[in-house]
C-alpha positions as CSV (number, residue, x, y, z in Angstrom):
1,M,-2.7,53.2,42.8
2,S,-1.9,49.5,43.7
3,S,0.2,50.6,46.7
4,T,-2.8,52.7,47.9
5,I,-5.2,49.8,47.4
6,A,-2.8,47.5,49.3
7,S,-2.4,50.0,52.2
8,V,-6.2,50.5,52.5
9,C,-6.7,46.7,52.5
10,A,-3.9,46.3,55.2
11,A,-5.5,49.0,57.3
12,A,-8.9,47.3,57.1
13,M,-7.4,43.9,58.0
14,D,-6.1,45.5,61.3
15,K,-9.7,46.2,62.4
16,E,-11.3,43.9,65.0
17,G,-13.4,41.2,63.5
18,V,-12.1,41.5,60.0
19,V,-11.1,38.2,58.4
20,G,-10.7,39.3,54.8
21,V,-10.6,42.2,52.3
22,L,-11.3,42.2,48.6
23,C,-10.9,45.1,46.2
24,V,-12.3,44.8,42.7
25,D,-12.9,47.2,39.8
26,E,-16.4,48.1,38.5
27,E,-16.4,45.0,36.2
28,G,-15.5,42.6,39.0
29,L,-11.8,42.2,38.2
30,R,-9.8,41.4,41.4
31,L,-7.3,44.2,42.1
32,H,-6.2,43.1,45.6
33,S,-7.2,40.7,48.4
34,A,-6.0,39.8,51.8
35,G,-7.0,37.3,54.4
36,E,-9.9,34.9,54.0
37,V,-11.9,35.9,50.9
38,P,-14.6,33.5,49.7
39,E,-13.9,32.0,46.2
40,A,-15.5,33.4,43.1
41,T,-16.9,36.5,44.9
42,A,-15.4,39.3,42.8
43,G,-18.2,39.6,40.3
44,A,-20.9,39.4,42.9
45,V,-19.2,42.1,45.0
46,A,-19.1,44.5,42.0
47,A,-22.7,43.7,41.1
48,M,-24.1,44.2,44.6
49,A,-22.3,47.5,45.0
50,T,-23.8,48.7,41.7
51,H,-27.3,47.6,42.9
52,G,-26.8,49.4,46.2
53,R,-25.8,52.6,44.4
54,A,-29.0,52.3,42.2
55,L,-31.2,51.8,45.3
56,V,-29.9,54.5,47.7
57,G,-27.3,56.6,45.9
58,P,-23.6,56.9,45.2
59,D,-22.5,56.7,48.8
60,A,-24.2,53.4,49.4
61,V,-22.7,50.8,51.8
62,V,-24.2,47.3,51.2
63,T,-24.3,45.0,54.2
64,V,-24.8,41.3,53.8
65,E,-25.1,39.3,57.0
66,S,-25.7,35.6,58.0
67,P,-24.8,33.4,60.9
68,Q,-21.6,32.5,59.0
69,G,-20.4,36.1,58.8
70,K,-20.9,39.6,57.5
71,A,-19.7,41.5,54.4
72,L,-19.6,45.3,53.9
73,L,-19.4,46.6,50.3
74,S,-18.6,50.1,49.3
75,R,-17.7,51.8,46.0
76,C,-15.1,54.6,45.9
77,E,-13.2,56.1,42.9
78,G,-14.0,53.3,40.5
79,A,-13.2,50.5,42.8
80,V,-15.3,48.4,45.2
81,L,-14.0,47.4,48.6
82,A,-15.5,44.3,50.4
83,I,-14.7,43.7,54.0
84,F,-15.5,40.3,55.3
85,M,-16.1,39.9,59.0
86,Q,-16.4,37.0,61.4
87,P,-19.9,36.2,62.8
88,K,-21.0,37.8,66.0
89,A,-20.3,35.7,69.0
């Protein structure tokens, strides 16, 4: 499974605007990361994905955006993927 996680993270890092990728388990334990990932975000990523699922259903994608950047959070097969993107120019 770790090679699959690494390959998904690597594929995400190749997308335009992506500066970092974080994969955590449902408890917020870091499984893999690449690029620029803010410190101490693993627990928040897992919690926000759980709240998104509670609000809109199991296929929820949570988007957090500010002038400093954007994060997309999605849960799949017991893991949460967070994609961190640079701010829009």
